[in-house]
C-alpha positions in Angstrom: 40.4 88.9 42.3 43.2 91.6 43.3 41.2 94.2 41.3 37.9 93.3 43.2 39.3 93.3 46.6 40.6 97.0 45.6 36.8 98.0 44.4 35.5 96.8 47.1 37.8 98.6 49.4 37.1 101.5 47.6 33.6 101.2 47.6 33.6 100.4 51.6 35.5 103.4 52.2 32.6 105.8 50.3 30.0 105.0 52.2 31.4 104.4 55.6 32.3 108.1 55.8 28.8 109.5 55.4 27.3 106.5 57.4 28.7 107.7 60.6 28.3 111.2 59.4 24.1 110.7 58.6 23.8 108.4 61.5 25.5 111.5 64.3 23.6 113.9 62.7 19.6 112.2 62.5 20.4 110.9 66.5 21.7 114.3 67.5 18.3 115.8 65.6 16.0 113.0 67.1 17.8 113.8 70.5 17.3 117.2 70.4 13.9 116.9 69.8 13.8 115.0 73.7 16.2 117.3 75.0 13.4 120.0 74.4 11.2 117.4 75.7 12.9 117.3 78.9 14.2 120.5 79.2 10.4 121.2 81.1 11.7 118.9 84.0 15.0 120.7 84.6 13.0 124.4 84.0 10.2 123.6 85.9 10.3 120.9 87.6 13.3 121.2 89.7 15.5 118.0 88.3 18.8 117.6 88.2 20.8 117.4 84.8 21.7 113.8 86.0 18.6 112.8 85.7 17.7 114.1 82.6 21.6 113.1 80.8 20.5 109.2 82.2 17.2 109.5 80.7 18.2 110.5 77.5 20.9 107.8 77.3 17.9 105.2 77.6 16.3 106.6 74.5 19.0 105.7 72.6 18.9 102.4 71.8 14.9 103.9 70.1 16.7 106.2 68.4 19.2 104.6 66.8 17.1 101.6 65.9 15.5 104.2 63.6 18.9 106.2 62.4 21.0 103.3 61.9 18.9 102.3 58.6 17.9 106.0 57.8 22.4 106.4 58.0 22.6 102.9 55.6 20.5 104.7 52.9 22.1 108.1 52.8 25.4 106.4 52.8 24.8 103.9 49.4 22.6 107.0 48.1 25.3 109.8 48.8 28.5 106.6 47.9 27.1 105.9 44.4 25.6 109.1 43.6 29.1 110.4 43.7 30.6 107.5 41.9 27.5 108.4 39.1 28.2 112.2 39.3 32.0 111.7 38.7 31.3 109.2 35.8 32.9 106.3 37.6 29.8 103.8 37.2 30.4 105.0 33.8 34.0 103.6 33.7 33.9 100.2 35.8 31.3 99.3 32.7 33.4 100.5 30.4 36.0 98.3 32.2 34.1 95.0 32.5 32.8 95.6 35.4 29.1 94.7 36.2 26.9 96.4 38.5 26.5 92.9 40.1 30.2 92.8 41.4 29.6 95.6 43.6 26.6 94.3 46.3 29.3 92.6 48.1 30.4 96.3 49.2 27.0 97.3 49.6 25.7 94.1 51.6 28.6 94.0 53.8 27.7 97.8 55.5 23.6 96.5 55.2 24.7 93.1 56.8 26.8 95.4 59.8 23.5 97.6 60.5 21.5 94.8 60.5 23.3 92.6 63.1 24.0 96.2 65.0 20.0 97.1 64.7 19.6 93.5 65.8 21.5 93.7 69.2 19.5 97.3 69.6 16.5 95.8 69.0 16.8 92.2 70.8 19.0 93.7 73.9 19.4 97.3 74.6 15.8 98.2 73.2 14.3 96.4 76.2 16.4 97.7 79.0 16.5 101.1 77.9 12.4 101.2 78.1 13.0 99.5 81.2 15.7 101.7 83.0 13.6 104.8 81.5 10.2 103.9 83.1 12.2 102.9 86.2 13.8 106.3 86.5 10.5 108.1 85.3 8.8 106.8 88.8 11.7 107.0 90.8 11.6 110.6 90.3 7.7 110.5 90.1 7.5 108.6 94.4 10.1 112.0 95.5 8.3 114.6 93.2 4.8 113.5 92.5 4.0 116.6 90.4 5.9 114.8 87.6 3.3 112.2 87.3 0.8 115.3 87.3 -1.2 117.2 84.0 -3.1 120.2 83.2 -6.9 120.1 82.7 -6.9 116.4 82.7 -9.1 114.4 85.3 -6.2 112.0 87.1 -6.7 108.5 88.9 -2.8 107.4 89.4 -3.0 107.9 93.5 -4.7 105.1 94.8 -8.5 106.5 96.2 -8.2 109.8 94.9 -9.1 111.9 91.8 -7.6 114.8 91.0 -8.0 118.1 88.7 -5.0 121.1 88.6 -6.1 124.1 86.4 -2.6 125.4 85.9 0.7 124.4 87.0 3.0 126.9 86.6 6.4 124.9 87.9 8.3 124.6 91.3 6.2 122.2 92.4 3.0 124.5 92.4 -0.5 123.3 91.5 -2.8 126.3 90.6 -7.2 126.2 91.1 -7.3 122.0 92.2 -9.9 120.2 92.7 -9.7 116.9 94.4 -12.3 113.8 95.1 -11.2 111.7 98.2 -12.5 108.3 97.8 -9.9 106.7 99.5 -13.0 105.8 102.7 -16.2 104.9 101.1 -18.2 106.7 104.7 -15.8 109.8 104.2 -16.4 110.7 100.9 -15.3 114.6 100.0 -14.5 117.0 97.3 -11.7 119.8 97.6 -11.5 122.8 95.8 -8.2 124.8 96.7 -6.8 128.1 94.9 -2.9 126.7 95.0 -1.2 123.3 96.1 2.6 122.3 96.7 4.0 118.8 97.0 5.7 118.2 100.3 8.3 114.8 100.9 6.7 112.7 103.7 7.4 109.9 105.4 9.3 106.5 103.5 6.8 105.9 100.7 4.5 108.8 101.5 3.6 112.6 99.9 2.0 115.3 101.6 0.2 117.7 99.2 -0.4 120.8 101.6 -3.8 122.6 100.1 -3.9 126.2 100.4 -7.2 129.2 100.4 -9.9 126.5 99.8 -13.5 124.2 100.9 -14.4 121.3 101.5 -17.3 119.6 100.9 -18.8 116.3 102.2 -22.6 114.4 101.5 -23.5 111.9 104.2 -24.5 108.9 103.6 -28.1 109.5 103.5 -27.7 111.9 100.4 -29.8 114.4 102.1 -27.2 116.6 104.8 -24.5 118.7 103.1 -21.8 120.0 104.7 -19.3 122.4 104.2 -15.5 124.0 105.7 -12.9 126.3 104.8 -9.7 126.0 105.5 -6.3 128.5 105.3 -4.2 125.0 104.9 -5.0 121.7 104.4 -2.9 118.4 104.3 -3.3 115.4 102.1 -1.4 112.5 102.7 -0.5 110.1 99.4 0.9 106.9 99.5 3.5 107.3 96.6 5.7 104.2 97.3 2.2 101.7 96.7 1.7 103.9 93.3 5.0 103.6 92.3 5.1 99.6 93.3 2.0 99.0 91.2 2.6 101.1 88.6 6.1 99.1 87.8 4.5 95.3 88.8 3.1 94.8 85.2 5.8 95.7 82.3 5.3 97.0 79.4 5.7 94.8 76.0 8.4 97.3 75.2 10.1 96.6 78.0 10.4 92.3 77.4 13.4 90.6 76.3 12.3 88.2 73.0 12.1 85.2 75.8 9.8 87.6 78.5 7.4 88.2 75.2 7.2 84.4 74.3 6.5 83.5 77.7 3.7 86.3 78.1 2.3 85.4 74.1 1.7 81.8 75.6 -0.5 83.1 77.7 -2.9 84.8 76.4 -5.4 84.4 74.3 -5.1 84.2 70.7 -8.1 86.4 69.4 -7.0 89.0 72.5 -6.1 93.1 72.0 -3.0 92.0 74.3 -2.0 89.2 72.0 -1.7 91.0 68.7 0.2 93.5 71.1 2.5 91.5 72.0 2.7 90.3 68.4 3.3 93.4 67.0 6.2 94.1 69.4 7.9 90.1 68.8 7.6 90.8 64.7 9.3 94.2 65.0 11.9 93.0 66.8 12.5 91.1 63.4 11.5 93.9 61.3 12.8 97.1 62.0 16.4 95.7 62.0 15.3 94.3 58.4 14.9 97.8 57.1 18.7 98.1 57.1 18.8 95.9 54.0 15.9 97.3 52.5 17.4 100.9 53.0 20.9 99.6 51.3 18.9 98.0 48.5 16.2 101.4 47.7 19.8 103.2 47.8 21.7 101.4 45.0 19.7 101.9 41.9 19.0 105.7 43.7 22.6 106.6 43.8 23.8 105.1 40.4 20.7 106.7 38.3 21.2 110.0 39.2 23.6 112.5 38.0 22.0 115.8 40.6 24.2 116.1 43.9 23.9 115.6 47.3 21.4 118.0 48.6 19.1 115.8 46.3 20.2 112.3 47.4 19.8 113.9 50.9 16.2 114.9 50.1 15.6 111.9 48.4 16.2 109.7 51.3 14.5 111.3 53.4 11.2 111.5 51.4 11.7 107.2 51.2 12.5 106.6 54.8 9.2 109.2 55.7 7.2 107.1 53.1 8.2 103.9 55.1 7.9 105.4 58.6 4.8 106.3 57.6 3.6 103.3 56.0 5.1 101.4 59.4 2.8 103.7 61.7 -0.2 102.9 59.0 0.8 99.4 59.7 1.1 99.2 62.9 -2.4 101.2 63.8 -4.0 98.5 61.8 -2.3 95.3 63.4 -3.1 96.2 66.7 -6.5 96.8 66.4 -6.5 93.5 64.5 -8.0 94.2 61.3 -4.8 92.0 59.7 -2.9 89.3 61.0 0.4 91.3 62.5 2.9 89.6 60.8 1.3 91.2 57.8 0.8 94.8 58.9 4.9 94.5 59.9 6.1 93.0 57.2 4.4 95.1 54.5 6.3 97.9 54.9 9.7 95.8 53.8 7.7 93.9 51.4 6.7 97.0 49.4 9.8 98.8 49.2 12.8 95.9 48.6 9.8 95.2 46.1 10.6 98.8 44.6 14.5 98.2 44.8 14.9 95.0 43.6 12.9 96.6 40.4 15.1 99.1 40.3 18.2 97.5 40.7 17.0 95.0 37.5 16.5 98.1 35.6 19.5 99.0 36.0 21.5 96.4 35.0 19.1 96.7 32.1 20.0 100.0 31.5 16.7 100.3 31.2 14.2 103.4 32.0 13.0 104.0 35.0 9.8 106.3 35.1 9.6 106.9 39.1 13.5 107.4 39.1 13.0 109.5 35.5 10.5 111.9 37.3 12.4 112.1 40.4 15.7 113.3 38.3 14.1 115.9 36.5 12.5 118.0 39.5 15.5 119.7 40.6 16.0 121.0 36.9 12.3 121.5 36.9 12.9 123.6 40.4 15.7 125.7 38.9 14.1 126.9 36.3 11.3 128.2 38.3 13.4 129.5 40.5 15.3 131.2 36.9 11.2 132.1 35.7 10.6 133.9 39.2 13.4 135.6 39.3 13.4 136.6 35.4 9.8 137.9 35.7 10.5 139.6 39.3 13.3 141.3 37.5 11.1 142.7 34.4 8.7 144.2 37.4 
């Protein structure tokens, strides 16, 4: 019993360091990608750094739901890879310690990751998504150009269809085309070389257009009027736009109870029902990936004798395969090609089965073709490099 405690404590310490390091690295990489995306808000749209910082904070739960399973996989793989490389696994087997007796340490880390991911999926993720959307629309209320896109017909403002050829930044719009349908009796089209947003009264925004023309057609469709202008103001009801957009919560912003209540109101075969079902199941299947990744990482680490770089590469390959399968399952599930239950749990079932198969073969010390092939790849790459180097020196 005392010896088992020492072994479990030793294995946990071996896994904790790579777990937190990989968790920090993976989260930082995803954050950097998001930072690059949000940099445009600061550089060209004039949004404050405090707003961008809060937006990044609200996206953290989404990143952690994915990086915690990744960190779990890499922690287990790296820890057992180090033990295998230093022949400590062989020494434990010689001392009569079965691989099964090493499972409690791995299970402890996997359960911790599962509980942490579940807490994020059930509470932190909908909170973060809701706060992120609230912040975006709150900023859009005062800076409407954030809701605009280049070379796209937009109907985000009630009664207006807007097309902008270019958004150079600083709230400036280049080559603007607007169809104003707010008054059915006075529909007209506006074309301007440039425009800029200015804050108006409460809940209002003013789009000031420069160097353009207004084209109107009579109700009988037989007469047309055209007038040029140096400046022309279009007043928009931004407050109503924001309130309208935020009145309907997206599925990603809903807690479990809200999703269940919405599901009960929807017809069984509706597309909205499929989306709600997928979102519900995702709250359970994504955290469960921590257990699956730990189960995969254990035989991978025990079997290998290669270095840590190989382990990182394999871990990334495994998780990328899992994520691609999950994305495909999500796409087909939301379209209704098969039941959502099947779509969201297929990746976990496939990889759990693969992990259990590999672990059983490790217990029997039987050859595993898949692992043997992966193990041979570093040696094959090294031989190819040496062969290329020798050929180049010969030339």
